[in-house]
N, C-alpha and C positions, 0 to 999 in steps of 0.2 A: 380471575374468572375461570371457572371450569367449563370446558366444552367436551361433551361425550358424543363419540359416533360409534355404534354398536352393529355388529353383523349378527343378524338372526338366521341360523341355519334352516329354521322351519318354514319362514316366509321368503328366504333366500333374498334378503333385502338388507340395505345399510339405512339406519335411521340416525337422525341427531336428536339425542335425548339430554340436553345440557342440565336438566334438573333430575334426571333419573340415574343418578349415580348409584350402583349397587352397593349394599353394605359392606361387601367383602369380594375380593377376587375368587375365592372359593365358591362363591353363589352362581359363577358362570357355567352354563350348561355345556355339555360336549359339543365341539365344532363351533361354539359362539367365541367370537373375538371382539375386542373394545379397544378403542383408542381415546385415551383421556388426555386432553390438551389443556395445560395450565397456563394461561396467559396473564402474566403480571398478578399473580395470585396473592391473597393475603396469607398471613401466617396460619389463620384458621382453616383456609382451604387446603394449604399444604399439609396441615395435620390431619385433615379429613382423608386425603388421598394416600400420604406416605405413612401414616400410623394406624389409620383404621381399615382403609380399603386394602392396601398392600404395605405391610410393614417392611421397612427397609433398614439397612445398617445405619447407625448414627453417623459414621464417617461419610456415607454416601449422601445423607440428608445435609451434612455440613458443606460438602462440595456444591450441592444444588443450590443452596441458599446463599452461598459465598458473595454474590453481587449485592444482595440486600444487606447481609450482616456487615460486610466491609467493603463500602462503595469506594473507598480510596483506593484498594488494591485491584478493584476490577474483576473481571471474569477469571474463572478457572481456565488453565491451558487445556487443550484437547487431550483426551485419554480414554482408554476403555479398560474396564475391569470386570472380572467375573465373580459372581457370589453364588452360593449354593442354589438359590431360586430364582436369580434374575441376573440380567446383564446390564452393566452400567456403562452409558458412553456420554462424553461430553465433547461438543464441537464449538466452534467459534464462527458463527455467520459474519458476513460483512456488515458494518454498521450502515444504517440508513443514509444514503447520499454519498457514500464513499467513492471517490474518485470521479464524482459527476462534475461537470464544469461549474465553476462559481458563477453566481449572478453577475450580470454586467454591471461594472461600477464598484465592485467589491474590491477593497484595497488588499494588496498581497498580504499584508501582515494580519489582516482579519481572517483570511483563509487559512493562514498557517496556524494561528491561534485556535481555529475551529477544528483544525486536524489534530492539534496536541490535545485538546479538551475532549475529542471523540472517545467514548468508552467502547471497549471490546465486548460485544453481545455474547452471550452464553446461551447455549441450548443444550439442555440435559435430557437424556432419554433413559428410560427403565424399561426393558423387555422381558417378557415371560413368554410362555407357550401360547398364551391367548390374550395377553394384555400389552399394550404400548402406552407409556406414559411419557409425555413431552412437557418440559417445563422451560418457561422463558419469561423474563421481565421486559422484554422489547417486542415490539411488533415485527414479526419476521416475514419477510416476503415468501420465503421457502414454505412456511407453514400455510400461508394464504393460498399459495398455488396448489398445494396437495389438497387442501379443502375444497377448491374448486374443481380439481380432478376427481375427487371422489363423488361430488355432487352429479358429475356426469357419468362416471363409471363406478357406482357403488359396489358392484360385484368384486372388485379388486380387493376389498377388505377381508373377503373370505379367505384370502391366501395368508393372512396372518400378519403378526406385528413386525416381523423381520422384513417382509415385503414393503408394508407401509413406511417403514423407517428408511428403506433403500430409496423410496420415492422422495423423502425429505432431503436426504443426503445428496441425491442427484439434483435436485432444484437448488439447494444450497451451494454445490460445487459449480454449477452452471452460471451462478450469478458472478463468478470470477471472470468469465469470458469477455464481457464488454469492459470490464475495468482494466484488465491486462492489454486488451487491444488499444484502448484509449491511451494507456500509459506508452505503449510503443509508438503511437502516432505523435504524441507529444515529444518524445525523444527524437524522433526522425526530424520534426520541425525545429527543435532546439539545436539539432546538429548542423541544419543548414544556416541558422542564425549565428552559430558559434564562430564561423570564421568570417562573417560580415561585420558582426558588431558584438564583441565579447563583453557586453555591458554587465553591470552589477545586477541588474533585473534578471538576466539570463542565469546568473549564478543563484539567485533566489529561487527561481523557478527549479533549478536542478536540486537544490536542497530540499525543496518541498517534495519533488518527485522521489528523492532518494528515501525519505521518510515513509512515504507511501509504499515504495517497493520493499523496504525492510519490514514494514507490517505484514504486507501479503506473504512475503517469503517466511517469516517466522510461523505464520498461521498455517500455510499451505504445507510446510515440511512436517508439522506435528500431526496435522490431520491426515497426511499421506501415511504415516505410521500407524495410525488408528485404523485406516481402511486396509493397509497391508495385514494387519492381525485379523481383521475381519474376513478376508478373502481366503486366508490360509486353512480355515477349517478348524481353527482353535476352539471355537465355541458351539456347544451343541444346540444353543437356542437359535442359531443361524442355520437354517435348513440347507442341505447341499444343493438342493434345486434353486435356492435364491442366491448362492455364492455367485453365480454368473452375472448377476445384475450388480452385485457389489463390485465385481471385477470390472465392469463397465464404467462404475462411478470411478473406480482407482485409476483407470486409464485416462480419464478426463483430468483427474487431480495430478497425475504425474505430467500431463501435457502442459498444463497451466503452471506447474511448478518448474518446469524447464524454461518456459517462456519468461517467468518472472526471474529466473536465475539469469538468462540473457539480458534482460532490461536491467538487472543489477549490475552486471558487468559493463553495460553500455553507459549506465550512469557514472560509474567510476572512471570510465575511459573519457567521457565528456567532461567530467570535472578536471581531469588532468589536461585534457586538451584546452579547456578554458584557461587554465593557469599557464599553460604554454603560450597560447595566443596573447593574453595579456602580458605576459613576459616580452614575447616578441615585439608587440605594439610598444611597450616601454623602451625596448632597445632601439627601435626605430626612431622614438622621439629623442632619446639621448644621442643618437648618431647624428640627427639633424642639428641639434643643438651643439655638439662637439664640432661639426663641420663649420657652423656659424662663428664659434669661438675662434677656431683655428684661422678661418679667413680674416677675422678682424684683428687677430693677434699681431701681425707685422705692422698693420696700420696704426695699432695702439702704440707700437713701439716707436714708429717715426714720430707720431704726435707727441709721445713722452720726450723724446730727445730734443725736439724743437720747441718743446714747451718749457725747457728749464731756464731760459733767458739769462744764461751767464754773460758777463760783459764782452769777453773776448771770443764769443762763437762767430765763426767765419761768415756765416750766412745771416747774422743778426741784422746787418744794415743792408743787405742785398735786396734791391726792389723786386727781384723775381723770386725771393725766397718763399713767399706764401703760395704762388702756383707751383714751384717746384716741390714743395712739401706735399701739396695735394696730389701732385702728379706721381710722386714715389708712393704715396699711400694707395692710390688707385691701381698702380702697377703691382705692388706687392700682393694686394687682394685678388686681383684678376689672376695673377699667376699661382696663387695658391689654389684658387677655384679651378684653374685649368688643369693644375696637377691632380687634384682629386678626380675630375672627370676622366682624365687619361688613365688613372689607375682603376677607375670604375668603382670608386669609393661612394660615389653618389649617382 
């Protein structure tokens, strides 16, 4: 579906004209700007925009349509490229529902399978002096938020495509805030449970969080590099007056990247702590079992000697032999236990 929002410098207003796509970008008047959003478009709609309205390089079109052409490989990783007449940017927003609490009663294995099957969304953007084209096959929260913002503040579209794209990036980056905070809270709770009960369930939750953190870290690092290039003034299509807004987005991105790096280190530390706690718990169990075996060993020795029943054993016919044997076994066991307590082994 093609959504068109157009700033008219004559009426000084922004209008939504989903069915009024100009034949060509060259038909736009001076001072006029247009935002074309392709939401889950058909190949015909992609051809209408990227071949007729604004022809782009075949490699750019190949990157834009990658999720549709090769769904097994998923989205293209974030990048920015400059062409003679446009700027091409790829970003990876968060998948819908990523990092949100699973529904009550959902088994852990179902939640893990859902995370593994989640596909990385792709947001592609093509910018010129007066045209912004965004392309995505998923329903993106950042796009919806900017559409609602424009509905209230339509005059912001007169500032051009670079300003509109900054709004989209800003919303997209801010989506990381609740996810990163939620992961940090989960890690704090798991840290408390780690020493009380290092169960396999705790390890399973740690592994699930590790996958989420790895996903976020990879995306944030690559998108940080894209924003770093946008704020350095490398591209003429990003006005100097708008760079300060991109720098603000970059600052947020850096903050979330640092937080996710801290979470990554904490996950690794907690996994090591879990293994150490399990090992210590096993050592305690083995220690108790060893103590029991050692206490019973001399008792077993006495029972073994008097259980041989040789004919000329001195105590074989003694009427006090049985209580004597029990007394000796009790004494040796108690002596061993007392020795361990004295040495503070138990």
